[in-house]
C-alpha positions as CSV (number, residue, x, y, z in Angstrom):
1,M,-39.9,105.2,-37.1
2,K,-39.6,105.3,-33.3
3,E,-39.6,101.5,-33.1
4,N,-36.8,101.3,-35.7
5,E,-34.8,104.0,-33.8
6,T,-35.3,102.1,-30.6
7,K,-34.1,98.8,-32.2
8,F,-31.1,100.6,-33.6
9,S,-30.3,102.1,-30.2
10,R,-30.6,98.8,-28.5
11,A,-28.5,97.1,-31.1
12,G,-25.8,99.8,-30.7
13,F,-25.9,99.5,-26.9
14,R,-25.5,95.7,-27.1
15,E,-22.5,96.1,-29.6
16,A,-20.9,98.7,-27.3
17,A,-21.4,96.6,-24.2
18,Q,-20.1,93.5,-26.0
19,G,-17.1,95.5,-27.3
20,A,-16.4,96.8,-23.8
21,A,-16.7,93.3,-22.4
22,D,-14.4,91.9,-25.0
23,G,-11.9,94.7,-24.4
24,T,-12.0,94.0,-20.6
25,K,-11.6,90.3,-21.1
26,A,-8.6,90.8,-23.5
27,G,-7.0,93.2,-21.0
28,N,-7.4,90.8,-18.2
29,V,-5.9,88.0,-20.3
30,H,-3.0,90.2,-21.2
31,A,-2.5,91.3,-17.6
32,G,-2.7,87.7,-16.5
33,Q,-0.1,86.7,-19.0
34,E,2.2,89.5,-17.9
35,C,1.8,88.5,-14.3
36,A,2.4,84.9,-15.0
37,G,5.5,85.7,-17.1
38,Q,6.9,87.9,-14.3
39,T,6.1,85.2,-11.7
40,Q,7.8,82.6,-13.8
41,A,10.8,84.8,-14.4
42,G,11.0,85.5,-10.7
43,N,10.8,81.8,-9.8
44,V,13.6,81.1,-12.3
45,R,15.8,83.8,-10.8
46,T,15.1,82.6,-7.3
47,G,15.9,79.0,-8.4
48,Q,19.1,80.1,-9.9
49,I,20.1,81.9,-6.7
50,H,19.2,78.9,-4.5
51,A,21.1,76.6,-6.9
52,A,24.2,78.9,-6.8
53,H,24.0,79.1,-3.0
54,G,23.6,75.3,-2.7
55,G,26.6,74.8,-5.0
56,A,28.7,77.0,-2.8
57,V,27.7,75.2,0.4
58,S,28.3,71.8,-1.3
59,G,31.8,73.0,-2.5
60,R,32.6,74.3,1.0
61,T,31.5,71.0,2.6
62,E,33.5,68.9,0.2
63,H,36.6,71.1,0.7
64,N,36.4,70.8,4.5
65,R,35.9,67.0,4.2
66,I,39.1,66.7,2.1
67,L,41.0,68.9,4.5
68,S,39.9,66.9,7.5
69,L,40.8,63.6,5.8
70,T,44.2,65.0,4.9
71,Q,44.8,66.2,8.4
72,A,43.8,62.9,10.0
73,A,46.0,60.9,7.6
74,M,49.0,63.1,8.3
75,I,48.5,62.8,12.1
76,A,48.1,59.0,11.8
77,A,51.3,58.8,9.7
78,I,53.3,60.9,12.1
79,Y,52.1,58.8,15.1
80,V,53.1,55.6,13.4
81,V,56.6,57.0,12.5
82,L,57.3,58.2,16.0
83,T,56.1,54.9,17.5
84,Y,58.4,52.9,15.2
85,V,61.4,55.2,15.6
86,F,61.2,55.2,19.4
87,S,59.9,51.6,19.7
88,A,62.6,50.7,22.1
89,F,60.7,52.4,24.9
90,S,57.3,52.7,23.4
91,F,56.1,49.4,24.8
92,G,56.2,47.5,28.2
93,Q,55.4,48.3,31.8
94,V,57.8,51.2,31.7
95,Q,57.1,53.1,28.5
96,I,57.4,56.6,27.3
97,R,55.8,57.1,23.9
98,V,57.0,60.2,22.2
99,A,54.1,59.8,19.8
100,E,51.7,60.5,22.8
101,A,52.7,64.2,22.5
102,L,50.3,64.2,19.5
103,T,47.4,63.7,21.8
104,I,47.3,67.5,22.3
105,L,46.3,67.9,18.6
106,P,42.5,67.5,19.2
107,V,42.7,71.0,20.8
108,F,43.4,72.4,17.3
109,T,41.3,70.1,15.0
110,P,38.7,67.3,15.4
111,A,40.5,65.4,12.6
112,A,43.1,64.5,15.2
113,I,40.6,62.1,16.9
114,P,40.4,59.6,14.1
115,G,44.0,60.3,13.2
116,L,45.3,59.4,16.6
117,F,43.1,56.3,16.8
118,V,44.2,55.0,13.4
119,G,47.8,55.9,14.1
120,C,47.9,54.1,17.5
121,L,46.2,51.1,15.9
122,I,48.7,50.8,13.1
123,G,51.6,51.6,15.4
124,N,50.6,48.8,17.7
125,I,50.3,46.4,14.8
126,A,53.6,47.4,13.4
127,G,55.3,47.2,16.8
128,G,54.2,43.5,17.2
129,A,51.6,44.1,19.9
130,V,49.2,41.3,20.8
131,L,45.6,41.6,19.8
132,P,44.2,42.9,23.2
133,D,46.9,45.6,23.2
134,I,46.0,46.5,19.6
135,I,42.4,46.9,20.5
136,F,42.3,48.3,24.1
137,G,45.5,50.4,23.7
138,S,43.9,52.1,20.7
139,I,40.7,52.5,22.5
140,A,42.5,54.2,25.3
141,T,44.0,56.7,22.8
142,L,40.6,57.3,21.3
143,I,39.0,58.0,24.7
144,G,41.9,60.4,25.5
145,A,41.6,62.2,22.2
146,V,37.9,62.7,22.7
147,G,38.4,64.0,26.2
148,T,41.1,66.4,25.0
149,R,38.8,67.7,22.3
150,L,36.1,68.4,24.9
151,L,38.5,70.4,27.0
152,R,40.0,72.3,24.1
153,R,39.0,75.7,25.6
154,R,40.7,75.0,28.9
155,N,44.3,75.3,29.9
156,P,46.5,73.1,27.7
157,V,47.8,71.3,30.8
158,L,44.2,70.2,31.6
159,C,43.8,69.0,28.0
160,T,46.6,66.5,28.5
161,L,44.8,64.8,31.4
162,P,42.3,62.6,29.4
163,P,44.9,60.6,27.5
164,I,47.1,60.3,30.7
165,V,44.1,59.0,32.8
166,A,42.8,56.7,30.0
167,N,46.2,55.0,29.4
168,T,47.0,54.8,33.1
169,I,43.9,52.9,33.8
170,I,43.6,50.6,30.7
171,V,47.3,49.8,29.8
172,P,48.2,48.1,33.1
173,F,45.4,45.6,32.7
174,V,46.6,44.9,29.1
175,L,50.1,44.3,30.4
176,R,48.9,42.0,33.1
177,F,46.4,39.9,31.2
178,A,47.6,40.1,27.6
179,Y,51.4,40.0,28.2
180,G,51.4,38.2,31.6
181,V,53.5,40.8,33.3
182,N,53.7,39.6,36.9
183,L,53.7,43.0,38.6
184,P,51.0,44.5,40.8
185,I,48.5,46.5,38.7
186,P,48.8,49.6,41.0
187,F,52.5,49.6,40.5
188,M,52.1,49.4,36.7
189,M,49.6,52.2,36.9
190,L,52.3,54.3,38.5
191,T,55.0,53.4,35.9
192,V,52.6,53.8,32.9
193,G,51.2,57.0,34.4
194,I,54.7,58.5,34.8
195,G,55.5,57.7,31.2
196,E,52.2,59.2,30.1
197,V,52.9,62.4,32.1
198,V,56.2,62.7,30.2
199,G,54.8,61.8,26.8
200,C,51.4,63.6,26.9
201,G,52.1,66.2,29.6
202,V,55.6,67.5,29.0
203,F,56.0,66.8,25.3
204,G,52.4,67.6,24.6
205,V,52.4,71.0,26.2
206,L,55.7,71.7,24.5
207,L,54.2,70.8,21.2
208,Y,51.2,73.0,21.9
209,S,53.3,76.0,22.6
210,I,55.0,75.6,19.2
211,L,51.9,74.9,17.2
212,K,49.6,77.6,18.6
213,R,51.6,80.2,16.8
214,Y,50.8,78.6,13.4
215,K,47.5,77.0,14.1
216,E,45.6,79.2,11.6
217,V,47.9,78.0,8.9
218,I,48.5,74.3,9.8
219,F,44.9,73.6,10.9
220,K,43.0,75.9,8.6
221,T,39.6,74.3,7.9
222,S,38.5,76.1,4.7
223,R,39.4,78.9,2.4
224,F,35.7,79.7,2.2
225,E,35.6,80.3,5.9
226,G,38.6,82.5,5.7
227,R,36.9,84.7,3.1
228,T,33.7,84.9,5.1
229,N,35.6,86.0,8.3
230,A,37.5,88.6,6.3
231,A,34.3,90.0,4.9
232,K,32.9,90.3,8.4
């Protein structure tokens, strides 16, 4: 009888132990499944947040790109129109380009740099300039625009110096070797320089004083940035 009781006791203990082990295993599996489900749900939510943020950044970048292209195109078009309208004194050893007043615009927006370059390029072509003038005259405008952009935090008078200096140095050589103007280069530097001071310096500073009041509207970069700044 004692041996039978012992066998029954051992069998009961093994069954209890096996049941406990099965219960623990089932609990671990269930807990693991819950943890995996929560992790997967968290990853999905995180992915959705990142996707939404990435979409907003992409939209903001695309919006800014369109605005920059529009600004550059408008500046180029205005430069061409002004060069054509005032073409009578926009070329030659004594020249005053009213369109050079636009060289102050890089102070407000970087889109003015390609806008001025393309505008000068097209304006020279439309004005019947020879190839060296088309190339080097446009390069002078590009150099001046970049210089103005770099000085944008300085006094507006200083911002007009890069295009004045660039054109004063480059244009006389174009007049001498491309158009065959038989005048001393230093003298043509003086005449071109005076014209640039009037066009870039006087007209440019005047244009700056007018546009600075409306720069937030005219040269606004992005509606997204406006909302961000308002939130801050």
